[in-house]
C-alpha positions in Angstrom: 3.2 -62.8 -26.8 2.7 -66.5 -27.3 -0.1 -68.3 -25.5 1.5 -71.4 -24.2 2.3 -73.1 -20.9 5.8 -71.7 -20.9 4.6 -68.1 -21.1 2.2 -68.7 -18.3 5.0 -70.2 -16.2 7.3 -67.3 -16.9 4.6 -64.8 -15.8 3.8 -66.9 -12.7 7.6 -67.0 -11.8 7.9 -63.3 -12.0 5.0 -62.8 -9.7 6.4 -65.4 -7.3 9.7 -63.5 -7.3 7.7 -60.4 -6.3 6.3 -62.3 -3.3 2.9 -62.7 -4.9 1.0 -66.0 -4.4 -1.2 -67.1 -7.3 -4.1 -69.3 -6.5 -6.6 -70.9 -8.9 -9.9 -71.3 -7.2 -13.6 -71.7 -7.9 -15.7 -68.6 -7.4 -17.9 -66.1 -9.1 -15.4 -63.5 -10.1 -17.0 -61.0 -12.4 -13.6 -60.2 -14.0 -12.1 -63.7 -13.7 -9.8 -62.6 -10.9 -9.5 -61.1 -7.4 -6.5 -59.3 -5.9 -5.9 -59.4 -2.1 -3.4 -56.6 -2.0 -2.6 -56.7 1.7 -1.6 -60.3 1.4 -0.1 -60.2 -2.1 -2.4 -62.9 -3.3 -3.9 -63.1 -6.8 -6.9 -65.5 -7.1 -7.8 -66.5 -10.7 -10.9 -68.5 -11.7 -9.6 -72.1 -12.0 -12.0 -72.7 -15.0 -10.1 -70.2 -17.2 -8.3 -71.8 -20.1 -4.6 -71.2 -20.8 -5.2 -68.1 -23.0 -7.7 -66.7 -20.5 -5.2 -67.1 -17.6 -2.4 -65.4 -19.5 -4.7 -62.5 -20.7 -6.0 -62.0 -17.1 -2.5 -61.9 -15.7 -1.4 -59.4 -18.4 -4.4 -57.3 -17.5 -3.7 -57.2 -13.7 0.1 -57.0 -13.6 0.2 -53.2 -14.1 -2.1 -52.9 -11.0 0.4 -54.8 -8.8 3.3 -53.3 -6.9 6.3 -55.0 -8.5 9.9 -53.9 -8.1 11.7 -54.9 -11.3 15.1 -54.8 -9.4 14.1 -57.9 -7.3 13.3 -59.9 -10.5 15.7 -62.2 -12.2 16.9 -61.0 -15.7 14.5 -63.5 -17.4 11.6 -62.3 -15.3 12.5 -58.7 -16.0 12.3 -59.4 -19.7 8.9 -61.1 -19.3 7.7 -58.2 -17.1 8.6 -55.7 -19.8 6.8 -57.9 -22.4 3.7 -57.9 -20.3 3.7 -54.2 -19.8 4.2 -53.7 -23.6 1.4 -56.1 -24.3 -0.9 -54.3 -21.9 -0.1 -50.9 -23.5 -0.9 -52.3 -26.9 -4.3 -53.6 -25.7 -5.0 -50.2 -24.1 -4.4 -48.4 -27.4 -6.8 -50.7 -29.3 
């Protein structure tokens, strides 16, 4: 997976299509993020660099309730790439 702005936008688009709101805020997040499940809000530390934002989203997406059927074909592809990337990291 490439670490560029386009990749981040694709991941954010997929979450948006799943009715999740991504917010970048200041705060003391031990893990760099916070998930408000009842409201479908993901809050990331706004001081994370691009690579950190992508890695954090890749880490948390498997924890979210996402229905691939409601994603566009491009977002479905990105979602599968994220799940594959997460599985590789778990094996390491």
